[in-house]
C-alpha positions in Angstrom: 0.0 0.0 0.0 1.4 3.4 -0.9 0.1 6.8 0.3 -0.1 9.9 -1.8 -0.9 13.5 -0.9 -4.2 15.4 -1.3 -5.5 15.7 -4.8 -4.6 12.1 -5.6 -7.6 10.3 -4.2 -7.7 6.5 -4.2 -9.1 3.5 -2.4 -7.7 0.8 -0.1 -8.1 -3.0 -0.6 -11.6 -2.9 0.9 -12.8 -0.2 -1.4 -12.7 2.6 1.2 -12.3 5.8 -0.8 -10.1 8.7 0.3 -11.5 11.8 -1.6 -9.6 14.2 0.7 -6.2 13.7 2.2 -4.4 10.5 1.5 -5.3 7.7 -0.8 -3.7 4.6 -2.3 -1.9 4.5 -5.6 0.4 1.8 -7.0 3.8 2.7 -8.4 4.4 5.8 -6.4 8.0 6.8 -5.7 9.7 4.3 -3.3 11.9 7.2 -1.9 8.8 9.2 -1.0 7.0 6.1 0.4 10.0 5.4 2.7 9.7 8.9 4.2 6.1 8.2 5.2 5.2 6.4 8.4 3.7 3.0 7.6 1.8 3.0 10.9 -0.4 5.9 9.8 -3.5 4.5 8.2 -5.6 6.9 6.1 -8.9 5.7 7.5 -7.7 6.5 11.0 -6.9 10.2 10.2 -9.4 12.6 11.6 -9.6 16.0 9.9 -9.3 18.8 12.5 -6.9 21.3 10.9 -7.0 23.2 7.6 -4.6 24.5 5.1 -4.2 28.3 4.9 -5.3 30.9 2.4 -4.7 34.6 1.9 -7.7 36.9 1.7 -8.1 39.7 -0.8 -7.3 42.2 1.9 -3.6 41.3 1.3 -1.6 44.5 0.7 1.2 42.7 -1.2 3.8 43.7 1.4 6.0 40.7 0.5 6.8 39.6 4.1 5.0 36.2 3.9 6.7 34.8 0.8 10.3 34.6 2.0 9.3 33.0 5.4 7.5 30.1 3.9 9.8 27.0 4.2 7.9 25.1 1.6 7.7 27.9 -1.0 3.9 27.6 -1.0 3.4 31.3 -1.3 3.6 33.2 -4.5 2.3 36.4 -6.1 -1.1 35.8 -7.7 -2.8 38.0 -10.2 -3.9 40.6 -7.6 -2.4 39.5 -4.3 -0.3 36.7 -2.8 -1.8 33.1 -2.8 -0.9 29.9 -1.0 -0.7 26.6 -2.9 -2.5 24.1 -0.7 -0.5 21.2 -2.2 2.7 22.8 -0.7 1.3 24.4 2.5 2.0 22.3 5.7 1.2 25.2 8.1 4.9 25.0 8.8 4.5 21.6 10.3 8.0 20.0 10.4 9.7 23.4 10.3 8.1 25.7 13.0 5.6 25.5 15.8 3.2 27.9 14.1 2.7 29.1 10.5 5.3 31.8 9.9 3.2 33.6 7.3 0.5 34.2 9.9 3.1 35.4 12.4 4.6 38.0 10.1 1.5 39.2 8.3 0.9 42.9 9.3 -2.8 42.9 8.1 -3.8 39.5 9.5 -5.2 38.4 6.1 -4.1 34.7 6.3 -6.8 32.4 7.6 -7.6 28.7 7.6 -9.1 27.5 4.4 -12.3 25.4 4.9 -12.0 24.2 1.3 -8.7 22.3 2.2 -9.4 20.5 5.5 -6.3 18.5 6.7 -5.5 16.9 10.0 -2.1 17.4 11.7 -1.3 13.9 10.7 -2.0 14.7 7.0 0.1 17.9 7.3 3.0 15.8 8.7 2.7 13.3 5.9 2.6 16.1 3.4 5.8 17.6 5.0 7.5 14.2 4.8 6.5 13.8 1.2 7.8 17.2 0.2 11.1 16.6 2.0 11.6 13.3 0.3 10.7 14.9 -3.1 13.2 17.7 -2.4 16.0 15.3 -1.4 15.4 13.2 -4.5 15.7 16.2 -6.8 
């Protein structure tokens, strides 16, 4: 069984589907799979946290982008945006999201469209670090 990050839904051997969070896909990178904890089962993960998003009240002050350890923040068409596939809320790097800490206008909030548990954020962090070290 191989786990993959959000956006790659799958099903386990019993047909249990994982539309959000982690699913099962054959042939995924062995290096990334080794970085993940085999004891974490997708069906046991309870969603309690959320990915982050930047509101349109962003003033483009540029302080959030350089503090993001996963390079999840970039300048969008009108204001900065957070890529939910890269955002781990700084799990694995810091105790709290650094973009939230430095934002002078408090325009970074949790995104109800991207619900993730702390376990899912940890798995995403491990996946991103394995992908980075393989590059």
